[in-house]
N, C-alpha and C positions, 0 to 999 in steps of 0.2 A: 504493499500498500504507498504511495507516494503521500508526500506534506499535504498535497491537495485533495487527496483523498478525504482525511481525518476529519474534515467537517461533514462529511456527506452520509456518514457510518453510523448508525444508532448505538447506541450500549452493544443491542445485542449481539450484532455484527450485521444487520443486515442493512441496505441503503434506505440514507432518509432521504424520504420524497419532496420534504419541504425546503431540504439543502439541494437539490440537484439544480444543475442550470439548466434552462428554461430555452429552449431554442425557438427563435421566432419563424412565423408561419410564410410558408410561401408565398411570394406575391406574384396573381395568376394573372397572364398575360392574354389578351382579346387576338384568340386565333382561330375565328371562327372563318369559313372559308378560305384560309391560308391554303396556297397548294406552294411547299417550298420548293426548291431549284435542288435537287439531287444531282449536284454538278461530279463530287467523289465521295467515297466512302465514309469519309467522316460526317460530311453533307444528311448521308440515308443513315446512318449511326443518329446523329441529334436528333432529325427530324422525328423517326420512329422512335425515341426517349422522350420527346415533347408528345408523340401520339397515344404513348402509354400513359403519363398522366394526363393527356387529356378527358375531358369526361361527358365526350358526346362521338358519333360515330364519324369512322373516318372511312374515305374509299381508297382502295389499294388496287393500283394496277400493276398487275403483273406482266412478266418479258414475255410472255406467251399471248398476250394481246386480251387475257381473261380477266375480269375484276371480280373485287369482294367488297363489301359494305359493312360496318360494321363497328361495336365495342371495343376496341383491345385493352384486354383483362389480365395479358401475360406478355411476357418476354425475356428471353435469354441473352444475354450477349456473349458470343465466345468469342476466338480470335479473330475469325474470319468470317467473314461476311455468311458463307457454306454454313457453319457450325452457331450462327447466329439465327433467331428466329422472335416470331410476335404468335401470339394466339387469339383470334380474332371469335365473337360471339356475334355472327352475321346478323345483319335484318331481318332476313328471309332464311328461316330455317333453325334447328335447334342442336345442329353438331358443331362443336368450337374446331373452328379449322387454323392448322399452324400454316404459317409462312415466312419460309426462309428469307433472310434480309437477302440473298443473291439472287433472288428470285423477280423484286418489287423493282419497277421501271416508274413508278411516279406513285404519290400520295399526295392527299386532296383531306382537310378537316371540312368535310360538308355537314354534319352534323349541329345541331344546338347544342352549344357546352351546358350541360345542366346544373354545372356547379358556378356560373356567371352570376356575378351580383348576390348570390347567397352567402351572405356572412353574416354573424350576429348583431353588425352595427345597425348592417341595413333594418334586420328581423326586429328590433329594438325600438328607432326610426320610425318604423311602421307603425309600430304600439302607441308611443307617443303621440305622433301627427292625428290618428285615429281618437286616441281619447282627448286628444285638444280640440278637434274636430264636435266634439259630444257624443260620441258615441259612448252607451252605455253596455255592459258586463263582454267586454272583448276581450280577446285573449289571441295569445301569439300560435298561429299553427302554419303547419309546412304546406307550401306551395305544392299543388298536383304538381306529375312526373310528367305528365300527358297518358 
C-alpha cells in the first residue's frame, strides 16, 4: 500500500468509498448524423470506439457492399483489424451480428442519440420550471425511449 492509499482504506482493510477519488463524467459530443472519414486504420479504430460509446444506431457498410444498421453493444480491439470486431444488435432481427474491423468500409451515425440531453441538471430544471408554472402534484418521470 502506498502513502497515497493510506487515507482510502478503512480500519477493517476495505476501501473507504467516501475517500476514494471520483472521476468526472464524460462530456458527450453531438455526433448524430456524422459520417466519419475512414482514411486509415487509426481513423477506423477511433470511429468504432465512438460508435461503441454512442447511444443510438449506426449504419456499417461492409467492403462486400452489404450494410447492417443497429446498436453496437460490444467491441474487442485486437492487435490487427482482422482480430478486432464489434457486435451489433440489428434494427431488424434478433440475432447479434459480429463485424470485423477489417470488413468495414464506411460508418454513419444514423439513429437518435438516446442519451443526448438526458442529464440530472436537465431533469431537475424541468421540475422547477413546471413548479414555477403552478403545476401541482408533479414528479420527475423519465422520458419514453420510443
